[in-house]
LUMVEX-7887 format. One record per residue (C-alpha): residue number from 1; x, y, z; residue in one letter. Coordinates in nm, 2 decimals. Layout:
<recs>
<rec resi="NUM" xx="X" yy="Y" zz="Z" resn="A"/>
...
</recs>
This chain:
<recs>
<rec resi="1" xx="1.65" yy="-0.32" zz="1.29" resn="M"/>
<rec resi="2" xx="1.42" yy="-0.48" zz="1.04" resn="L"/>
<rec resi="3" xx="1.48" yy="-0.85" zz="0.96" resn="L"/>
<rec resi="4" xx="1.38" yy="-0.98" zz="0.61" resn="F"/>
<rec resi="5" xx="1.43" yy="-1.32" zz="0.45" resn="T"/>
<rec resi="6" xx="1.51" yy="-1.33" zz="0.08" resn="F"/>
<rec resi="7" xx="1.23" yy="-1.50" zz="-0.12" resn="G"/>
<rec resi="8" xx="0.95" yy="-1.40" zz="0.11" resn="Q"/>
<rec resi="9" xx="0.71" yy="-1.11" zz="0.11" resn="T"/>
<rec resi="10" xx="0.79" yy="-0.91" zz="0.42" resn="E"/>
<rec resi="11" xx="0.60" yy="-0.63" zz="0.59" resn="E"/>
<rec resi="12" xx="0.80" yy="-0.32" zz="0.63" resn="M"/>
<rec resi="13" xx="0.67" yy="-0.14" zz="0.94" resn="I"/>
<rec resi="14" xx="0.80" yy="0.21" zz="0.99" resn="V"/>
<rec resi="15" xx="0.68" yy="0.54" zz="1.14" resn="T"/>
<rec resi="16" xx="0.66" yy="0.79" zz="0.85" resn="L"/>
<rec resi="17" xx="0.38" yy="1.02" zz="0.94" resn="N"/>
<rec resi="18" xx="0.57" yy="1.18" zz="1.23" resn="E"/>
<rec resi="19" xx="0.80" yy="1.38" zz="0.99" resn="R"/>
<rec resi="20" xx="0.58" yy="1.39" zz="0.68" resn="R"/>
<rec resi="21" xx="0.49" yy="1.74" zz="0.55" resn="T"/>
<rec resi="22" xx="0.30" yy="1.66" zz="0.23" resn="L"/>
<rec resi="23" xx="-0.08" yy="1.59" zz="0.25" resn="A"/>
<rec resi="24" xx="-0.07" yy="1.36" zz="-0.05" resn="A"/>
<rec resi="25" xx="0.23" yy="1.21" zz="-0.24" resn="G"/>
<rec resi="26" xx="0.47" yy="0.92" zz="-0.25" resn="Y"/>
<rec resi="27" xx="0.74" yy="0.76" zz="-0.04" resn="Y"/>
<rec resi="28" xx="1.07" yy="0.68" zz="-0.20" resn="L"/>
<rec resi="29" xx="1.24" yy="0.39" zz="-0.02" resn="F"/>
<rec resi="30" xx="1.61" yy="0.38" zz="-0.08" resn="L"/>
<rec resi="31" xx="1.80" yy="0.07" zz="0.03" resn="F"/>
<rec resi="32" xx="2.18" yy="0.06" zz="0.03" resn="E"/>
<rec resi="33" xx="2.40" yy="-0.24" zz="0.10" resn="N"/>
<rec resi="34" xx="2.65" yy="-0.16" zz="0.37" resn="V"/>
<rec resi="35" xx="2.93" yy="-0.36" zz="0.21" resn="T"/>
<rec resi="36" xx="2.89" yy="-0.32" zz="-0.16" resn="T"/>
<rec resi="37" xx="2.71" yy="0.02" zz="-0.16" resn="R"/>
<rec resi="38" xx="2.46" yy="-0.12" zz="-0.42" resn="D"/>
<rec resi="39" xx="2.13" yy="0.06" zz="-0.41" resn="Q"/>
<rec resi="40" xx="1.77" yy="-0.04" zz="-0.48" resn="V"/>
<rec resi="41" xx="1.46" yy="0.18" zz="-0.47" resn="T"/>
<rec resi="42" xx="1.09" yy="0.13" zz="-0.43" resn="K"/>
<rec resi="43" xx="0.81" yy="0.39" zz="-0.45" resn="I"/>
<rec resi="44" xx="0.48" yy="0.37" zz="-0.27" resn="F"/>
<rec resi="45" xx="0.19" yy="0.60" zz="-0.28" resn="N"/>
<rec resi="46" xx="0.08" yy="0.74" zz="0.06" resn="F"/>
<rec resi="47" xx="-0.24" yy="0.55" zz="0.01" resn="S"/>
<rec resi="48" xx="-0.06" yy="0.21" zz="-0.03" resn="D"/>
<rec resi="49" xx="-0.01" yy="0.21" zz="0.35" resn="D"/>
<rec resi="50" xx="-0.17" yy="-0.12" zz="0.49" resn="E"/>
<rec resi="51" xx="-0.16" yy="-0.01" zz="0.85" resn="S"/>
<rec resi="52" xx="-0.47" yy="-0.02" zz="1.06" resn="S"/>
<rec resi="53" xx="-0.34" yy="0.28" zz="1.26" resn="Y"/>
<rec resi="54" xx="-0.15" yy="0.50" zz="1.01" resn="P"/>
<rec resi="55" xx="-0.11" yy="0.78" zz="1.27" resn="D"/>
<rec resi="56" xx="0.09" yy="0.53" zz="1.48" resn="R"/>
<rec resi="57" xx="0.28" yy="0.33" zz="1.22" resn="Y"/>
<rec resi="58" xx="0.29" yy="0.26" zz="0.85" resn="N"/>
<rec resi="59" xx="0.31" yy="-0.08" zz="0.68" resn="Q"/>
<rec resi="60" xx="0.41" yy="-0.17" zz="0.33" resn="F"/>
<rec resi="61" xx="0.46" yy="-0.51" zz="0.16" resn="P"/>
<rec resi="62" xx="0.81" yy="-0.58" zz="0.03" resn="I"/>
<rec resi="63" xx="0.86" yy="-0.87" zz="-0.21" resn="V"/>
<rec resi="64" xx="1.22" yy="-0.94" zz="-0.14" resn="T"/>
<rec resi="65" xx="1.28" yy="-1.18" zz="-0.44" resn="S"/>
<rec resi="66" xx="1.18" yy="-0.89" zz="-0.67" resn="T"/>
<rec resi="67" xx="1.32" yy="-0.59" zz="-0.49" resn="L"/>
<rec resi="68" xx="1.66" yy="-0.75" zz="-0.40" resn="F"/>
<rec resi="69" xx="1.69" yy="-0.97" zz="-0.71" resn="A"/>
<rec resi="70" xx="2.06" yy="-1.02" zz="-0.80" resn="G"/>
<rec resi="71" xx="2.17" yy="-0.84" zz="-0.48" resn="Q"/>
<rec resi="72" xx="2.38" yy="-0.96" zz="-0.19" resn="N"/>
<rec resi="73" xx="2.22" yy="-1.06" zz="0.14" resn="T"/>
<rec resi="74" xx="2.35" yy="-0.90" zz="0.46" resn="G"/>
<rec resi="75" xx="2.31" yy="-0.56" zz="0.62" resn="H"/>
<rec resi="76" xx="2.14" yy="-0.28" zz="0.44" resn="W"/>
<rec resi="77" xx="2.05" yy="0.08" zz="0.54" resn="T"/>
<rec resi="78" xx="1.72" yy="0.22" zz="0.44" resn="Y"/>
<rec resi="79" xx="1.61" yy="0.58" zz="0.40" resn="R"/>
<rec resi="80" xx="1.25" yy="0.69" zz="0.33" resn="V"/>
<rec resi="81" xx="1.18" yy="1.02" zz="0.16" resn="Y"/>
<rec resi="82" xx="0.85" yy="1.20" zz="0.08" resn="E"/>
<rec resi="83" xx="0.79" yy="1.34" zz="-0.26" resn="Q"/>
<rec resi="84" xx="0.52" yy="1.46" zz="-0.50" resn="A"/>
<rec resi="85" xx="0.66" yy="1.25" zz="-0.79" resn="S"/>
<rec resi="86" xx="0.55" yy="0.89" zz="-0.86" resn="S"/>
<rec resi="87" xx="0.87" yy="0.82" zz="-1.06" resn="S"/>
<rec resi="88" xx="1.16" yy="1.01" zz="-0.92" resn="N"/>
<rec resi="89" xx="1.43" yy="0.79" zz="-0.76" resn="V"/>
<rec resi="90" xx="1.69" yy="1.06" zz="-0.69" resn="D"/>
<rec resi="91" xx="1.67" yy="1.17" zz="-0.32" resn="P"/>
<rec resi="92" xx="1.84" yy="1.50" zz="-0.38" resn="T"/>
<rec resi="93" xx="1.64" yy="1.78" zz="-0.23" resn="G"/>
<rec resi="94" xx="1.37" yy="1.55" zz="-0.08" resn="L"/>
<rec resi="95" xx="1.26" yy="1.55" zz="0.28" resn="T"/>
<rec resi="96" xx="1.38" yy="1.24" zz="0.47" resn="E"/>
<rec resi="97" xx="1.11" yy="1.10" zz="0.70" resn="V"/>
<rec resi="98" xx="1.28" yy="0.78" zz="0.83" resn="E"/>
<rec resi="99" xx="1.61" yy="0.60" zz="0.83" resn="T"/>
<rec resi="100" xx="1.72" yy="0.26" zz="0.97" resn="G"/>
<rec resi="101" xx="1.90" yy="-0.07" zz="0.93" resn="I"/>
<rec resi="102" xx="1.77" yy="-0.39" zz="0.76" resn="L"/>
<rec resi="103" xx="1.92" yy="-0.73" zz="0.77" resn="Q"/>
<rec resi="104" xx="1.84" yy="-0.95" zz="0.46" resn="L"/>
<rec resi="105" xx="1.89" yy="-1.31" zz="0.54" resn="K"/>
<rec resi="106" xx="1.94" yy="-1.58" zz="0.27" resn="P"/>
<rec resi="107" xx="1.65" yy="-1.79" zz="0.17" resn="A"/>
<rec resi="108" xx="1.82" yy="-2.11" zz="0.29" resn="T"/>
<rec resi="109" xx="2.04" yy="-2.13" zz="0.60" resn="V"/>
<rec resi="110" xx="2.36" yy="-2.32" zz="0.56" resn="V"/>
<rec resi="111" xx="2.40" yy="-2.60" zz="0.81" resn="S"/>
<rec resi="112" xx="2.72" yy="-2.77" zz="0.90" resn="F"/>
<rec resi="113" xx="2.75" yy="-3.14" zz="0.97" resn="V"/>
<rec resi="114" xx="3.01" yy="-3.27" zz="1.21" resn="E"/>
<rec resi="115" xx="3.19" yy="-3.60" zz="1.12" resn="P"/>
<rec resi="116" xx="3.06" yy="-3.88" zz="1.33" resn="T"/>
<rec resi="117" xx="3.35" yy="-4.13" zz="1.29" resn="G"/>
<rec resi="118" xx="3.64" yy="-4.16" zz="1.53" resn="A"/>
<rec resi="119" xx="3.95" yy="-3.95" zz="1.44" resn="T"/>
<rec resi="120" xx="4.29" yy="-4.10" zz="1.48" resn="T"/>
<rec resi="121" xx="4.62" yy="-3.92" zz="1.48" resn="F"/>
<rec resi="122" xx="4.97" yy="-4.06" zz="1.41" resn="T"/>
<rec resi="123" xx="5.24" yy="-3.91" zz="1.63" resn="Q"/>
<rec resi="124" xx="5.61" yy="-3.93" zz="1.55" resn="Y"/>
<rec resi="125" xx="5.88" yy="-3.89" zz="1.81" resn="E"/>
<rec resi="126" xx="6.21" yy="-3.79" zz="1.71" resn="G"/>
</recs>
């Protein structure tokens, strides 16, 4: 499972070359919120891979504040497809090369503060 924090640039590290069949092309990243079913997409050129060892893993920067702008935090699924088009965002008919789960945490964590004063209770007998 990938763990991202909203508002940060995160590195998405995946293994895409194992199932890739195209020599040159683009990856379509499709993210879907588990609860709301909202979807967001991102397209990367194969050459955008920032990995030092692309035969072992692939690495792409994800700007969470841009990609997930206006979206809910929480659990997302992701699917990565290969394609020849640089603009297609419809996965129909494309070859899926990776799937997984991503947790998008909020930018600030809510903290709870316990009351420090003594608590008194009044009891009535009847």
